[in-house]
N, C-alpha and C positions, 0 to 999 in steps of 0.2 A: 453929268451922268444921265444919259437918256436910254431908255429901254422901251421896246415895243411889246405890247401884250397882245397875244392872239385872241381877239375877243370871241371868235366863233367857238373856240374850245371852252371859254368861260361860259358863254350862253348855253352850250351843250350840257355843261355840268349843272347849271341852274335848271335846265329843262329836265335832266335826269332826276334831280332832287325833287322838283315840283311834281313830276310824274309819279314818283314813288310815294309822295305825301298826299296827293289828291284823293285817293280812295279813303284815307282816314278822315279827311276833312268833310266829305259829302254829308255824313249824318249830322254833323254840327251845323252845316249850312242849312240843311233841311229843317232842323229843329228851330233855328233862329227865324227862318222864313215862316214856319208854322206859328211861332209865338207872335211874330209881327202881324200876320193876317188875323190871328185870333184876337189880339189886342185891338186891332182896327175895328173888327166886327163888334166887340164889346163897347168900344167907344161910340160907334154909330148907334147901337141900341140904347145906350145911356142918353145921348142927345135926343134921340127919338122919343124916349119916355119923358124927358123933361119938358117937352112942348105941351 
């Protein structure tokens, strides 16, 4: 049993799902990035104070 899958339509479906989900994800990505930067700054300040 061999069957061929039209991958372009599958990719299109994934693109549609991802495109509809992306606006919901941006606030979370921004918050994670802010936490990462904030943690890095605090870490740098701590090491600077310990000297």
